[in-house]
N, CA, C and O atoms as CSV, one atom per row, in Angstrom:
chain,resi,resn,atom,element,x,y,z
A,1,MET,N,N,0.933,-1.501,-0.292
A,1,MET,CA,C,-0.061,-0.277,0.328
A,1,MET,C,C,0.856,1.103,0.075
A,1,MET,O,O,1.955,1.115,0.631
A,2,GLY,N,N,0.468,2.279,-0.738
A,2,GLY,CA,C,1.454,3.619,-0.890
A,2,GLY,C,C,0.985,3.811,0.531
A,2,GLY,O,O,0.068,3.232,1.114
A,3,ALA,N,N,2.076,5.055,1.107
A,3,ALA,CA,C,2.474,5.531,2.209
A,3,ALA,C,C,1.161,6.798,2.282
A,3,ALA,O,O,0.620,7.250,3.291
A,4,GLN,N,N,0.872,7.194,0.628
A,4,GLN,CA,C,0.329,8.125,0.862
A,4,GLN,C,C,-0.872,8.083,1.071
A,4,GLN,O,O,-1.429,9.088,1.512
A,5,ILE,N,N,-1.732,6.688,0.761
A,5,ILE,CA,C,-3.199,6.137,0.926
A,5,ILE,C,C,-3.183,5.679,2.807
A,5,ILE,O,O,-2.338,5.151,3.531
A,6,THR,N,N,-4.507,6.185,3.019
A,6,THR,CA,C,-4.728,6.336,4.764
A,6,THR,C,C,-5.642,5.869,4.577
A,6,THR,O,O,-6.474,6.091,3.697
A,7,ARG,N,N,-5.615,4.599,5.991
A,7,ARG,CA,C,-6.788,3.829,6.020
A,7,ARG,C,C,-6.981,4.125,7.337
A,7,ARG,O,O,-5.975,4.364,8.006
A,8,GLU,N,N,-7.990,4.160,7.823
A,8,GLU,CA,C,-8.956,4.931,9.242
A,8,GLU,C,C,-9.510,3.925,9.766
A,8,GLU,O,O,-10.681,3.790,9.409
A,9,LEU,N,N,-9.022,2.946,10.675
A,9,LEU,CA,C,-10.477,1.935,11.518
A,9,LEU,C,C,-11.453,3.043,11.953
A,9,LEU,O,O,-11.059,3.875,12.770
A,10,LEU,N,N,-12.405,3.091,11.574
A,10,LEU,CA,C,-13.707,3.732,12.415
A,10,LEU,C,C,-13.997,2.952,13.538
A,10,LEU,O,O,-14.014,3.562,14.607
A,11,GLN,N,N,-14.272,1.534,13.563
A,11,GLN,CA,C,-15.332,0.921,14.237
A,11,GLN,C,C,-14.923,-0.439,14.143
A,11,GLN,O,O,-14.668,-0.947,13.052
A,12,THR,N,N,-14.838,-1.111,15.307
A,12,THR,CA,C,-14.878,-2.643,15.159
A,12,THR,C,C,-15.666,-3.071,16.476
A,12,THR,O,O,-15.579,-2.694,17.644
A,13,THR,N,N,-16.400,-3.926,15.885
A,13,THR,CA,C,-17.484,-4.619,17.064
A,13,THR,C,C,-17.207,-6.425,16.816
A,13,THR,O,O,-17.024,-7.084,15.792
A,14,PRO,N,N,-17.274,-6.765,18.143
A,14,PRO,CA,C,-17.332,-7.417,18.225
A,14,PRO,C,C,-18.673,-8.100,17.598
A,14,PRO,O,O,-19.489,-7.195,17.420
A,15,LEU,N,N,-19.239,-9.443,17.170
A,15,LEU,CA,C,-20.472,-10.081,16.803
A,15,LEU,C,C,-20.870,-11.267,17.721
A,15,LEU,O,O,-20.360,-12.385,17.655
A,16,ALA,N,N,-22.199,-10.749,18.901
A,16,ALA,CA,C,-22.582,-11.837,19.682
A,16,ALA,C,C,-22.727,-12.998,18.996
A,16,ALA,O,O,-22.147,-14.040,19.298
A,17,ASP,N,N,-23.605,-12.842,17.929
A,17,ASP,CA,C,-24.337,-14.158,17.263
A,17,ASP,C,C,-22.964,-15.634,16.626
A,17,ASP,O,O,-22.902,-16.839,16.380
A,18,LEU,N,N,-22.162,-14.433,16.647
A,18,LEU,CA,C,-20.481,-15.165,15.827
A,18,LEU,C,C,-19.520,-15.140,17.063
A,18,LEU,O,O,-18.876,-14.102,17.211
A,19,PRO,N,N,-19.383,-15.912,17.757
A,19,PRO,CA,C,-18.448,-15.573,18.984
A,19,PRO,C,C,-17.057,-15.987,17.863
A,19,PRO,O,O,-17.150,-16.831,16.971
A,20,GLY,N,N,-15.778,-15.159,18.171
A,20,GLY,CA,C,-14.619,-15.119,17.638
A,20,GLY,C,C,-14.924,-14.155,16.137
A,20,GLY,O,O,-14.500,-14.538,15.047
A,21,TRP,N,N,-15.387,-13.409,16.239
A,21,TRP,CA,C,-15.426,-13.015,14.556
A,21,TRP,C,C,-16.055,-11.282,14.973
A,21,TRP,O,O,-17.096,-11.209,15.626
A,22,GLU,N,N,-15.520,-10.320,14.652
A,22,GLU,CA,C,-16.035,-9.198,14.606
A,22,GLU,C,C,-15.978,-8.474,13.128
A,22,GLU,O,O,-15.627,-9.064,12.107
A,23,ALA,N,N,-16.495,-6.715,13.204
A,23,ALA,CA,C,-17.282,-6.368,11.859
A,23,ALA,C,C,-16.333,-5.118,12.374
A,23,ALA,O,O,-16.399,-4.498,13.436
A,24,ARG,N,N,-15.333,-4.941,11.142
A,24,ARG,CA,C,-14.899,-3.463,11.077
A,24,ARG,C,C,-14.857,-2.453,10.300
A,24,ARG,O,O,-14.275,-2.912,9.317
A,25,LEU,N,N,-15.045,-1.574,10.123
A,25,LEU,CA,C,-15.501,-0.115,9.407
A,25,LEU,C,C,-14.501,0.468,9.111
A,25,LEU,O,O,-14.016,0.914,10.150
A,26,PHE,N,N,-13.700,0.810,7.969
A,26,PHE,CA,C,-12.558,1.555,7.206
A,26,PHE,C,C,-13.150,2.742,6.760
A,26,PHE,O,O,-14.256,2.640,6.228
A,27,LEU,N,N,-12.439,4.274,6.911
A,27,LEU,CA,C,-12.701,4.973,5.967
A,27,LEU,C,C,-11.121,4.845,5.230
A,27,LEU,O,O,-10.170,4.697,5.997
A,28,ILE,N,N,-10.906,4.895,3.980
A,28,ILE,CA,C,-9.534,4.779,3.235
A,28,ILE,C,C,-9.985,6.014,2.039
A,28,ILE,O,O,-10.990,6.202,1.354
A,29,SER,N,N,-8.880,6.603,2.177
A,29,SER,CA,C,-8.376,7.594,1.174
A,29,SER,C,C,-7.380,7.335,0.131
A,29,SER,O,O,-6.227,7.060,0.463
A,30,TYR,N,N,-7.771,7.409,-1.278
A,30,TYR,CA,C,-6.412,7.787,-2.297
A,30,TYR,C,C,-6.193,9.163,-2.688
A,30,TYR,O,O,-7.134,9.716,-3.257
A,31,PRO,N,N,-5.285,9.726,-2.519
A,31,PRO,CA,C,-4.768,10.950,-3.053
A,31,PRO,C,C,-4.966,10.861,-4.748
A,31,PRO,O,O,-5.059,9.765,-5.301
A,32,PRO,N,N,-5.007,11.831,-5.319
A,32,PRO,CA,C,-4.914,11.274,-6.908
A,32,PRO,C,C,-4.056,10.969,-7.386
A,32,PRO,O,O,-3.058,11.686,-7.312
A,33,GLY,N,N,-4.022,9.544,-8.232
A,33,GLY,CA,C,-3.570,9.427,-8.946
A,33,GLY,C,C,-2.418,7.725,-8.068
A,33,GLY,O,O,-1.483,6.982,-8.365
A,34,ALA,N,N,-3.343,7.968,-6.993
A,34,ALA,CA,C,-2.601,6.767,-6.321
A,34,ALA,C,C,-3.036,5.342,-6.158
A,34,ALA,O,O,-4.161,5.107,-5.717
A,35,ASP,N,N,-2.109,4.254,-6.528
A,35,ASP,CA,C,-3.071,2.725,-6.528
A,35,ASP,C,C,-2.514,2.002,-5.375
A,35,ASP,O,O,-1.339,2.221,-5.077
A,36,ALA,N,N,-3.121,1.275,-4.777
A,36,ALA,CA,C,-2.594,-0.103,-4.057
A,36,ALA,C,C,-2.872,-1.168,-4.423
A,36,ALA,O,O,-3.221,-2.051,-3.639
A,37,ASN,N,N,-2.758,-1.372,-6.019
A,37,ASN,CA,C,-2.731,-2.491,-6.249
A,37,ASN,C,C,-1.669,-3.640,-6.376
A,37,ASN,O,O,-0.464,-3.388,-6.373
A,38,ASN,N,N,-2.342,-5.352,-6.525
A,38,ASN,CA,C,-1.684,-6.343,-6.028
A,38,ASN,C,C,-1.334,-6.409,-4.662
A,38,ASN,O,O,-0.228,-6.456,-4.126
A,39,HIS,N,N,-2.766,-6.404,-4.080
A,39,HIS,CA,C,-2.861,-7.143,-2.490
A,39,HIS,C,C,-4.247,-8.155,-2.491
A,39,HIS,O,O,-4.850,-8.642,-3.447
A,40,SER,N,N,-4.443,-8.243,-1.327
A,40,SER,CA,C,-5.241,-9.485,-1.408
A,40,SER,C,C,-6.553,-9.333,-0.204
A,40,SER,O,O,-6.424,-8.446,0.640
A,41,HIS,N,N,-7.474,-9.993,-0.175
A,41,HIS,CA,C,-8.295,-10.063,1.182
A,41,HIS,C,C,-8.556,-11.500,1.260
A,41,HIS,O,O,-8.468,-12.130,0.206
A,42,PRO,N,N,-8.889,-12.173,2.420
A,42,PRO,CA,C,-8.947,-13.209,2.969
A,42,PRO,C,C,-10.675,-13.572,3.148
A,42,PRO,O,O,-11.261,-14.654,3.138
A,43,VAL,N,N,-11.202,-12.095,3.319
A,43,VAL,CA,C,-12.614,-12.115,3.437
A,43,VAL,C,C,-13.216,-10.956,2.167
A,43,VAL,O,O,-12.492,-10.195,1.525
A,44,VAL,N,N,-14.578,-11.072,2.049
A,44,VAL,CA,C,-15.276,-10.425,1.318
A,44,VAL,C,C,-15.483,-9.037,2.379
A,44,VAL,O,O,-15.705,-9.240,3.572
A,45,GLY,N,N,-15.377,-7.466,1.768
A,45,GLY,CA,C,-15.962,-6.419,2.201
A,45,GLY,C,C,-16.668,-5.792,1.052
A,45,GLY,O,O,-16.475,-5.943,-0.154
A,46,VAL,N,N,-17.677,-4.926,1.802
A,46,VAL,CA,C,-18.817,-4.032,1.279
A,46,VAL,C,C,-18.142,-2.846,1.653
A,46,VAL,O,O,-17.533,-2.580,2.689
A,47,GLY,N,N,-18.478,-1.795,0.049
A,47,GLY,CA,C,-17.802,-0.645,0.578
A,47,GLY,C,C,-19.012,0.312,-0.556
A,47,GLY,O,O,-19.945,-0.085,-1.255
A,48,PHE,N,N,-18.400,1.783,-0.286
A,48,PHE,CA,C,-19.545,2.781,-0.702
A,48,PHE,C,C,-18.250,3.631,-1.201
A,48,PHE,O,O,-17.118,3.513,-0.733
A,49,VAL,N,N,-18.646,4.514,-2.248
A,49,VAL,CA,C,-17.498,5.479,-2.527
A,49,VAL,C,C,-18.517,6.718,-2.221
A,49,VAL,O,O,-19.716,6.795,-2.490
A,50,LEU,N,N,-17.455,7.894,-1.416
A,50,LEU,CA,C,-18.045,9.200,-1.035
A,50,LEU,C,C,-17.629,10.309,-1.645
A,50,LEU,O,O,-18.152,11.421,-1.582
A,51,GLU,N,N,-16.189,9.823,-2.541
A,51,GLU,CA,C,-16.389,10.984,-3.209
A,51,GLU,C,C,-15.294,10.324,-4.282
A,51,GLU,O,O,-14.597,9.366,-3.945
A,52,GLY,N,N,-15.202,10.975,-5.709
A,52,GLY,CA,C,-13.887,10.524,-6.239
A,52,GLY,C,C,-14.295,9.192,-7.346
A,52,GLY,O,O,-15.401,8.657,-7.431
A,53,VAL,N,N,-13.623,9.008,-7.779
A,53,VAL,CA,C,-13.597,7.430,-8.976
A,53,VAL,C,C,-12.717,6.234,-8.319
A,53,VAL,O,O,-11.494,6.316,-8.206
A,54,MET,N,N,-13.386,5.250,-7.950
A,54,MET,CA,C,-12.504,4.129,-7.884
A,54,MET,C,C,-12.205,3.184,-9.026
A,54,MET,O,O,-13.255,2.688,-9.435
A,55,VAL,N,N,-11.124,2.755,-9.692
A,55,VAL,CA,C,-10.890,1.345,-10.631
A,55,VAL,C,C,-10.867,0.198,-9.502
A,55,VAL,O,O,-10.563,0.237,-8.309
A,56,SER,N,N,-11.258,-0.721,-10.250
A,56,SER,CA,C,-10.895,-1.829,-9.770
A,56,SER,C,C,-11.012,-3.126,-10.605
A,56,SER,O,O,-11.802,-3.135,-11.548
A,57,ALA,N,N,-10.122,-4.444,-10.257
A,57,ALA,CA,C,-10.353,-5.365,-10.819
A,57,ALA,C,C,-9.871,-6.781,-9.981
A,57,ALA,O,O,-8.709,-6.613,-9.610
A,58,PHE,N,N,-10.224,-7.686,-9.701
A,58,PHE,CA,C,-9.987,-9.147,-9.565
A,58,PHE,C,C,-9.689,-9.975,-10.094
A,58,PHE,O,O,-10.385,-10.335,-11.044
A,59,ASP,N,N,-8.436,-10.738,-9.727
A,59,ASP,CA,C,-7.690,-11.846,-10.737
A,59,ASP,C,C,-7.649,-11.295,-12.273
A,59,ASP,O,O,-7.123,-10.225,-12.581
A,60,ASP,N,N,-8.115,-11.950,-12.948
A,60,ASP,CA,C,-8.074,-11.804,-14.222
A,60,ASP,C,C,-9.464,-11.122,-15.064
A,60,ASP,O,O,-9.674,-10.833,-16.243
A,61,ASP,N,N,-10.268,-11.036,-13.805
A,61,ASP,CA,C,-11.822,-10.288,-14.478
A,61,ASP,C,C,-11.009,-8.592,-14.798
A,61,ASP,O,O,-10.039,-8.104,-14.218
A,62,PRO,N,N,-11.882,-7.992,-15.972
A,62,PRO,CA,C,-11.622,-6.861,-16.758
A,62,PRO,C,C,-12.057,-5.576,-15.369
A,62,PRO,O,O,-12.880,-5.786,-14.477
A,63,GLU,N,N,-11.307,-4.400,-15.533
A,63,GLU,CA,C,-11.663,-3.341,-14.684
A,63,GLU,C,C,-13.107,-3.039,-14.496
A,63,GLU,O,O,-13.909,-3.315,-15.388
A,64,GLU,N,N,-13.496,-2.460,-13.329
A,64,GLU,CA,C,-14.580,-1.645,-12.963
A,64,GLU,C,C,-14.645,0.022,-12.573
A,64,GLU,O,O,-13.735,0.609,-11.989
A,65,THR,N,N,-15.460,0.423,-12.862
A,65,THR,CA,C,-15.077,2.166,-12.565
A,65,THR,C,C,-16.455,2.087,-11.404
A,65,THR,O,O,-17.473,1.530,-11.817
A,66,PHE,N,N,-16.452,2.588,-10.128
A,66,PHE,CA,C,-17.162,3.524,-9.362
A,66,PHE,C,C,-16.897,4.395,-9.004
A,66,PHE,O,O,-15.713,4.638,-8.767
A,67,VAL,N,N,-17.842,5.253,-8.800
A,67,VAL,CA,C,-17.875,6.982,-8.625
A,67,VAL,C,C,-18.642,7.117,-7.289
A,67,VAL,O,O,-19.089,6.100,-6.759
A,68,ALA,N,N,-18.832,8.481,-6.657
A,68,ALA,CA,C,-19.264,8.686,-5.846
A,68,ALA,C,C,-20.667,8.211,-5.874
A,68,ALA,O,O,-21.355,8.335,-6.887
A,69,GLY,N,N,-21.132,7.636,-4.709
A,69,GLY,CA,C,-22.795,7.351,-4.597
A,69,GLY,C,C,-23.043,6.031,-5.132
A,69,GLY,O,O,-24.207,5.671,-5.311
A,70,GLN,N,N,-21.943,5.174,-5.440
A,70,GLN,CA,C,-21.984,3.613,-5.835
A,70,GLN,C,C,-21.270,3.086,-4.855
A,70,GLN,O,O,-20.301,3.574,-4.273
A,71,SER,N,N,-22.017,1.630,-4.631
A,71,SER,CA,C,-21.548,0.521,-4.014
A,71,SER,C,C,-20.843,-0.319,-4.493
A,71,SER,O,O,-20.969,-0.409,-5.714
A,72,PHE,N,N,-19.850,-1.262,-3.859
A,72,PHE,CA,C,-18.813,-2.160,-4.182
A,72,PHE,C,C,-18.756,-3.341,-3.565
A,72,PHE,O,O,-19.359,-3.447,-2.497
A,73,VAL,N,N,-18.142,-4.293,-4.012
A,73,VAL,CA,C,-17.806,-5.216,-2.921
A,73,VAL,C,C,-16.140,-5.599,-3.444
A,73,VAL,O,O,-15.833,-5.464,-4.628
A,74,ASP,N,N,-15.384,-5.967,-2.659
A,74,ASP,CA,C,-13.922,-6.408,-2.237
A,74,ASP,C,C,-14.085,-7.770,-2.149
A,74,ASP,O,O,-14.278,-8.278,-1.045
A,75,ARG,N,N,-14.015,-8.712,-3.558
A,75,ARG,CA,C,-14.080,-10.002,-3.483
A,75,ARG,C,C,-12.790,-10.620,-1.991
A,75,ARG,O,O,-11.964,-9.954,-1.366
A,76,ALA,N,N,-13.046,-11.694,-1.917
A,76,ALA,CA,C,-12.387,-12.594,-1.081
A,76,ALA,C,C,-11.228,-12.800,-2.241
A,76,ALA,O,O,-11.456,-13.934,-2.660
A,77,SER,N,N,-10.431,-12.426,-2.754
A,77,SER,CA,C,-9.455,-12.762,-3.835
A,77,SER,C,C,-8.333,-12.122,-3.978
A,77,SER,O,O,-7.907,-11.487,-3.013
A,78,PHE,N,N,-7.756,-12.140,-4.952
A,78,PHE,CA,C,-6.575,-11.145,-5.502
A,78,PHE,C,C,-6.708,-10.253,-5.796
A,78,PHE,O,O,-6.785,-10.286,-7.024
A,79,HIS,N,N,-6.860,-8.797,-5.259
A,79,HIS,CA,C,-7.108,-7.227,-5.892
A,79,HIS,C,C,-5.953,-6.969,-6.821
A,79,HIS,O,O,-4.927,-6.649,-6.220
A,80,ARG,N,N,-5.879,-7.011,-7.796
A,80,ARG,CA,C,-5.154,-6.552,-9.170
A,80,ARG,C,C,-5.316,-5.479,-9.545
A,80,ARG,O,O,-4.351,-5.202,-10.258
A,81,ILE,N,N,-6.279,-4.325,-9.466
A,81,ILE,CA,C,-6.070,-3.294,-9.617
A,81,ILE,C,C,-6.865,-2.618,-8.521
A,81,ILE,O,O,-7.930,-3.160,-8.224
A,82,ALA,N,N,-6.567,-1.682,-7.968
A,82,ALA,CA,C,-6.854,-1.097,-6.735
A,82,ALA,C,C,-6.205,0.558,-6.926
A,82,ALA,O,O,-5.071,0.903,-6.592
A,83,ARG,N,N,-7.462,1.605,-7.670
A,83,ARG,CA,C,-6.809,2.711,-7.996
A,83,ARG,C,C,-7.784,3.793,-7.990
A,83,ARG,O,O,-8.970,3.463,-7.990
A,84,ASN,N,N,-7.457,5.136,-7.983
A,84,ASN,CA,C,-7.503,6.512,-7.948
A,84,ASN,C,C,-7.895,6.288,-9.473
A,84,ASN,O,O,-7.081,5.663,-10.153
A,85,GLY,N,N,-9.226,6.799,-10.161
A,85,GLY,CA,C,-9.356,6.475,-11.105
A,85,GLY,C,C,-8.888,8.767,-11.613
A,85,GLY,O,O,-8.971,9.265,-12.735
A,86,SER,N,N,-8.661,9.162,-10.900
A,86,SER,CA,C,-8.605,10.816,-10.824
A,86,SER,C,C,-6.946,10.792,-11.172
A,86,SER,O,O,-6.225,10.078,-10.474
A,87,ALA,N,N,-6.339,11.626,-12.317
A,87,ALA,CA,C,-5.141,12.087,-11.321
A,87,ALA,C,C,-5.036,13.662,-10.880
A,87,ALA,O,O,-3.979,14.291,-10.816
A,88,ILE,N,N,-6.476,14.227,-10.560
A,88,ILE,CA,C,-6.390,15.582,-10.131
A,88,ILE,C,C,-6.990,15.867,-8.726
A,88,ILE,O,O,-6.589,16.745,-7.962
A,89,LYS,N,N,-8.357,14.700,-8.415
A,89,LYS,CA,C,-8.912,14.549,-7.312
A,89,LYS,C,C,-8.752,13.129,-6.904
A,89,LYS,O,O,-8.498,12.037,-7.413
A,90,PRO,N,N,-9.100,13.814,-5.395
A,90,PRO,CA,C,-8.845,13.042,-4.339
A,90,PRO,C,C,-9.802,11.399,-4.205
A,90,PRO,O,O,-10.940,11.722,-4.544
A,91,MET,N,N,-9.810,10.179,-3.941
A,91,MET,CA,C,-11.067,8.965,-3.837
A,91,MET,C,C,-10.753,8.690,-2.535
A,91,MET,O,O,-9.708,8.234,-2.070
A,92,THR,N,N,-12.115,9.126,-1.815
A,92,THR,CA,C,-12.682,8.040,-0.488
A,92,THR,C,C,-13.791,7.561,-0.301
A,92,THR,O,O,-14.753,8.252,-0.639
A,93,PHE,N,N,-14.046,6.148,0.332
A,93,PHE,CA,C,-14.519,5.228,0.686
A,93,PHE,C,C,-14.923,4.710,1.648
A,93,PHE,O,O,-14.184,4.925,2.608
A,94,LEU,N,N,-16.164,3.825,1.973
A,94,LEU,CA,C,-16.135,3.404,3.650
A,94,LEU,C,C,-16.335,1.857,3.069
A,94,LEU,O,O,-17.129,1.536,2.186
A,95,ILE,N,N,-15.440,0.997,3.764
A,95,ILE,CA,C,-15.498,-0.558,3.343
A,95,ILE,C,C,-15.388,-1.007,4.792
A,95,ILE,O,O,-14.602,-0.531,5.611
A,96,ALA,N,N,-16.441,-2.169,5.055
A,96,ALA,CA,C,-16.892,-2.601,6.171
A,96,ALA,C,C,-16.405,-4.211,5.818
A,96,ALA,O,O,-16.349,-4.690,4.685
A,97,TYR,N,N,-16.090,-4.864,7.016
A,97,TYR,CA,C,-15.092,-6.276,6.578
A,97,TYR,C,C,-16.256,-6.969,7.708
A,97,TYR,O,O,-16.837,-6.283,8.549
A,98,THR,N,N,-16.471,-8.554,7.526
A,98,THR,CA,C,-16.494,-9.571,8.755
A,98,THR,C,C,-15.346,-10.160,8.884
A,98,THR,O,O,-14.775,-10.747,7.965
A,99,VAL,N,N,-14.935,-10.050,10.010
A,99,VAL,CA,C,-13.302,-11.063,10.021
A,99,VAL,C,C,-13.311,-11.891,11.657
A,99,VAL,O,O,-13.906,-11.600,12.695
A,100,LYS,N,N,-12.435,-12.939,11.339
A,100,LYS,CA,C,-12.499,-13.831,12.359
A,100,LYS,C,C,-11.279,-13.021,13.509
A,100,LYS,O,O,-10.132,-12.889,13.080
A,101,THR,N,N,-11.592,-12.542,14.860
A,101,THR,CA,C,-10.914,-11.849,15.746
A,101,THR,C,C,-9.733,-12.089,15.552
A,101,THR,O,O,-9.447,-13.286,15.571
A,102,GLY,N,N,-8.905,-11.368,15.364
A,102,GLY,CA,C,-7.063,-10.973,15.417
A,102,GLY,C,C,-6.884,-11.153,13.751
A,102,GLY,O,O,-5.998,-10.399,13.350
A,103,GLU,N,N,-7.493,-11.954,12.676
A,103,GLU,CA,C,-7.060,-12.005,11.753
A,103,GLU,C,C,-7.182,-10.857,10.668
A,103,GLU,O,O,-8.129,-10.096,10.872
A,104,PRO,N,N,-6.227,-10.524,9.298
A,104,PRO,CA,C,-6.180,-9.603,8.608
A,104,PRO,C,C,-7.943,-9.631,7.859
A,104,PRO,O,O,-8.864,-10.436,7.730
A,105,ASN,N,N,-7.622,-8.168,7.512
A,105,ASN,CA,C,-9.148,-8.154,6.248
A,105,ASN,C,C,-8.109,-8.112,5.027
A,105,ASN,O,O,-8.588,-8.767,4.101
A,106,THR,N,N,-7.022,-7.646,4.737
A,106,THR,CA,C,-6.190,-7.104,3.965
A,106,THR,C,C,-4.373,-7.346,3.792
A,106,THR,O,O,-3.432,-6.907,4.453
A,107,VAL,N,N,-4.427,-8.056,2.843
A,107,VAL,CA,C,-2.768,-8.415,2.949
A,107,VAL,C,C,-2.231,-7.937,1.930
A,107,VAL,O,O,-2.471,-8.157,0.743
A,108,PHE,N,N,-1.245,-7.049,2.570
A,108,PHE,CA,C,-0.465,-6.641,1.273
A,108,PHE,C,C,0.571,-7.026,1.161
A,108,PHE,O,O,1.137,-7.429,2.177
A,109,PRO,N,N,1.196,-7.062,-0.004
A,109,PRO,CA,C,3.168,-7.954,-0.687
A,109,PRO,C,C,3.980,-7.407,0.705
A,109,PRO,O,O,4.142,-6.284,1.181
A,110,GLY,N,N,4.466,-8.950,1.168
A,110,GLY,CA,C,5.809,-8.847,2.254
A,110,GLY,C,C,5.257,-8.679,3.243
A,110,GLY,O,O,6.070,-8.337,4.102
A,111,THR,N,N,3.895,-8.754,3.755
A,111,THR,CA,C,3.461,-8.930,4.790
A,111,THR,C,C,2.841,-10.012,5.371
A,111,THR,O,O,2.453,-9.948,6.537
């Protein structure tokens, strides 16, 4: 993940009906032209673009573009393309994951 991309954990909530699991809500911001290509997700995430343009592709799938006001799904898979679709405007989104407590929701190369 590029150093300029910010990932703020807004809330972590234990799930009473699923012992050992928790929900996590993140606010993630990409400055103009930033990318976090080539990472993976061991669990599914559900997100919503707050501002800007997101370009995303998993595995060998074609690129998809999401704009402010659209929701999207981060598959439990290899996230080949994850970038801000604008070279001049920031992109910000909310995303929630349900994860086993203590396990990662995102894995970056070399971690």
